[in-house]
Structures are given as C-alpha cells and as structure tokens.
GUVEX-978494 format. One record per residue (C-alpha): residue number from 1; residue in three letters; x, z negated, y negated. Coordinates in Angstrom, 2 decimals, padded with zeros to 5 digits. Example, Ala and Ser with C-alpha at 12.3 -4.5 7.8 and 13.67 -1.06 7.14 Angstrom:
BEGIN
+-----+-----+---------+---------+---------+
|   k |   r |       u |       w |       v |
+-----+-----+---------+---------+---------+
|   1 | ALA |  012.30 | -007.80 |  004.50 |
|   2 | SER |  013.67 | -007.14 |  001.06 |
+-----+-----+---------+---------+---------+
END
This chain:
BEGIN
+-----+-----+---------+---------+---------+
|   k |   r |       u |       w |       v |
+-----+-----+---------+---------+---------+
|   1 | UNK | -036.62 |  011.29 |  008.16 |
|   2 | UNK | -035.85 |  007.61 |  007.76 |
|   3 | UNK | -034.27 |  005.93 |  010.77 |
|   4 | UNK | -036.52 |  002.89 |  010.50 |
|   5 | UNK | -039.85 |  004.76 |  010.61 |
|   6 | UNK | -042.29 |  004.19 |  013.43 |
|   7 | UNK | -042.21 |  007.85 |  014.38 |
|   8 | UNK | -038.46 |  007.72 |  014.96 |
|   9 | UNK | -038.78 |  004.62 |  017.14 |
|  10 | UNK | -041.58 |  006.11 |  019.23 |
|  11 | UNK | -039.66 |  009.38 |  019.50 |
|  12 | UNK | -036.68 |  007.47 |  020.93 |
|  13 | UNK | -038.93 |  005.65 |  023.44 |
|  14 | UNK | -040.70 |  008.85 |  024.48 |
|  15 | UNK | -037.35 |  010.64 |  025.06 |
|  16 | UNK | -036.18 |  007.68 |  027.12 |
|  17 | UNK | -039.37 |  007.73 |  029.23 |
|  18 | UNK | -039.05 |  011.50 |  029.67 |
|  19 | UNK | -035.51 |  011.13 |  031.00 |
|  20 | UNK | -036.57 |  008.19 |  033.18 |
|  21 | UNK | -039.20 |  010.39 |  034.83 |
|  22 | UNK | -037.28 |  013.67 |  034.99 |
|  23 | UNK | -033.93 |  012.27 |  036.16 |
|  24 | UNK | -035.16 |  011.00 |  039.57 |
|  25 | UNK | -037.68 |  013.82 |  040.10 |
|  26 | UNK | -035.25 |  016.66 |  039.44 |
|  27 | UNK | -033.06 |  016.13 |  042.57 |
|  28 | UNK | -036.17 |  015.72 |  044.74 |
|  29 | UNK | -037.71 |  018.94 |  043.50 |
|  30 | UNK | -034.39 |  020.76 |  043.65 |
|  31 | UNK | -033.87 |  019.67 |  047.27 |
|  32 | UNK | -037.40 |  020.80 |  048.15 |
|  33 | UNK | -036.72 |  024.26 |  046.70 |
|  34 | UNK | -033.16 |  024.76 |  047.99 |
|  35 | UNK | -033.31 |  023.03 |  051.40 |
|  36 | UNK | -033.77 |  025.28 |  054.45 |
|  37 | UNK | -037.13 |  024.99 |  056.17 |
|  38 | UNK | -036.90 |  025.44 |  059.94 |
|  39 | UNK | -039.38 |  022.98 |  061.49 |
|  40 | UNK | -039.35 |  022.46 |  065.23 |
|  41 | UNK | -040.92 |  019.93 |  067.62 |
|  42 | UNK | -037.58 |  018.16 |  067.98 |
|  43 | UNK | -037.17 |  017.78 |  064.21 |
|  44 | UNK | -040.75 |  016.58 |  063.79 |
|  45 | UNK | -040.50 |  014.01 |  066.59 |
|  46 | UNK | -040.65 |  010.35 |  065.63 |
|  47 | UNK | -037.43 |  008.44 |  066.21 |
|  48 | UNK | -035.95 |  005.11 |  065.28 |
|  49 | UNK | -032.21 |  004.57 |  064.80 |
|  50 | UNK | -031.51 |  007.84 |  066.59 |
|  51 | UNK | -033.52 |  006.88 |  069.66 |
|  52 | UNK | -036.93 |  008.04 |  070.74 |
|  53 | UNK | -039.51 |  005.39 |  070.02 |
|  54 | UNK | -041.45 |  003.82 |  072.85 |
|  55 | UNK | -044.67 |  001.89 |  072.77 |
|  56 | UNK | -047.22 |  001.39 |  070.06 |
|  57 | UNK | -046.01 |  001.12 |  066.47 |
|  58 | UNK | -048.83 | -001.26 |  065.55 |
|  59 | UNK | -047.53 | -004.65 |  066.61 |
|  60 | UNK | -048.66 | -007.91 |  065.11 |
|  61 | UNK | -046.16 | -010.40 |  063.75 |
|  62 | UNK | -046.78 | -014.08 |  063.66 |
|  63 | UNK | -047.71 | -015.59 |  060.32 |
|  64 | UNK | -044.74 | -017.94 |  060.56 |
|  65 | UNK | -042.35 | -015.04 |  059.93 |
|  66 | UNK | -044.10 | -014.44 |  056.63 |
|  67 | UNK | -043.63 | -018.09 |  055.68 |
|  68 | UNK | -039.92 | -017.92 |  056.59 |
|  69 | UNK | -039.59 | -014.86 |  054.36 |
|  70 | UNK | -041.31 | -016.64 |  051.47 |
|  71 | UNK | -039.09 | -019.69 |  051.80 |
|  72 | UNK | -036.02 | -017.45 |  051.91 |
|  73 | UNK | -037.13 | -015.67 |  048.74 |
|  74 | UNK | -037.71 | -018.99 |  047.00 |
|  75 | UNK | -034.18 | -020.17 |  047.74 |
|  76 | UNK | -032.74 | -016.76 |  046.96 |
|  77 | UNK | -034.35 | -016.86 |  043.51 |
|  78 | UNK | -033.04 | -020.39 |  043.11 |
|  79 | UNK | -029.53 | -019.06 |  043.64 |
|  80 | UNK | -030.10 | -016.34 |  041.06 |
|  81 | UNK | -031.06 | -018.99 |  038.50 |
|  82 | UNK | -028.36 | -021.51 |  039.40 |
|  83 | UNK | -025.38 | -019.13 |  039.31 |
|  84 | UNK | -025.53 | -018.22 |  035.58 |
|  85 | UNK | -026.28 | -021.84 |  034.75 |
|  86 | UNK | -023.17 | -022.95 |  036.66 |
|  87 | UNK | -021.02 | -020.35 |  034.90 |
|  88 | UNK | -022.11 | -021.53 |  031.44 |
|  89 | UNK | -022.43 | -025.22 |  032.34 |
|  90 | UNK | -019.85 | -026.52 |  029.81 |
|  91 | UNK | -021.52 | -024.77 |  026.87 |
|  92 | UNK | -025.10 | -025.74 |  027.72 |
|  93 | UNK | -024.95 | -029.50 |  027.48 |
|  94 | UNK | -027.10 | -032.33 |  028.80 |
|  95 | UNK | -030.49 | -030.69 |  028.16 |
|  96 | UNK | -029.67 | -027.77 |  030.45 |
|  97 | UNK | -028.43 | -030.17 |  033.12 |
|  98 | UNK | -031.71 | -032.10 |  033.03 |
|  99 | UNK | -033.72 | -028.85 |  033.17 |
| 100 | UNK | -031.75 | -027.60 |  036.18 |
| 101 | UNK | -032.08 | -030.97 |  037.91 |
| 102 | UNK | -035.85 | -030.75 |  037.38 |
| 103 | UNK | -035.87 | -027.17 |  038.75 |
| 104 | UNK | -033.89 | -028.18 |  041.85 |
| 105 | UNK | -036.10 | -031.24 |  042.26 |
| 106 | UNK | -039.27 | -029.14 |  042.29 |
| 107 | UNK | -037.76 | -026.86 |  044.92 |
| 108 | UNK | -036.61 | -029.86 |  046.97 |
| 109 | UNK | -040.15 | -031.26 |  046.90 |
| 110 | UNK | -041.39 | -027.90 |  048.18 |
| 111 | UNK | -038.81 | -027.95 |  050.97 |
| 112 | UNK | -039.74 | -031.51 |  051.98 |
| 113 | UNK | -043.42 | -030.49 |  051.98 |
| 114 | UNK | -042.70 | -027.51 |  054.24 |
| 115 | UNK | -040.58 | -029.71 |  056.49 |
| 116 | UNK | -043.28 | -032.39 |  056.80 |
| 117 | UNK | -045.94 | -029.77 |  057.58 |
| 118 | UNK | -043.61 | -028.57 |  060.39 |
| 119 | UNK | -043.59 | -025.05 |  058.98 |
| 120 | UNK | -039.87 | -024.66 |  059.57 |
| 121 | UNK | -039.98 | -025.41 |  063.30 |
| 122 | UNK | -039.70 | -022.64 |  065.90 |
| 123 | UNK | -042.15 | -022.77 |  068.77 |
+-----+-----+---------+---------+---------+
END
C-alpha cells in the first residue's frame, strides 16, 4: 500500500479520532464499573464547597456582570495576540507593527465607547 494514497491518510485520521474518543471515555467507564456503589441520603445531598447549601439556587445576575465578563475576554484575547507578536517583534518588521497598532486601536475605540456609555461604572 502506497503511503500517499487517500485510504492511508483516512486510515490515519480515523485511528486518531478513535483514540481521541476512546482515551477520555475509558477512564470514565472503568471508574463506573470498578467504583463502589453505596448511595445514602448524606452522599446524595447537595453541597457547595463542603457546606450545605441554603436558599434557592435560581438567582438572577445583573446584565452588567455579563458585560464585564465580555470586556475581560476581549482584553484577555488581546493579550494572547500581543504576546507572540512582542516575542517576534524584531523579525516581523514595520508591517506587523502597523497591523498591531491598528488592532490595539480598534480595541481602544471599543474601550472608549464602553467608557462613554458608562458601562464600566458600578452602581
């Protein structure tokens, strides 16, 4: 069988997918078979951080928390993009500098917009 045939390439991918599915499922199934099963009311009780929970679990959060999370993710992703650029800055040249300045500028405009709309203020 030639190593460059389509069958060989699909065989490699299918083996990879098989391992990707079996590898995480095997410990879960093994634990389900081997683990002792002695349910009791204490073990089935709901707890949080080792303490018994009190009150209703359905509480509503303010929409502003969602906006804070989105802004955090935006700046977190910005850091993920800026770090490799800063590491390879000397090799990239002027074009990469202009592109990164444009990227930071777009994010700065978004931050100024959020600031002007008073989204970032606690009430």
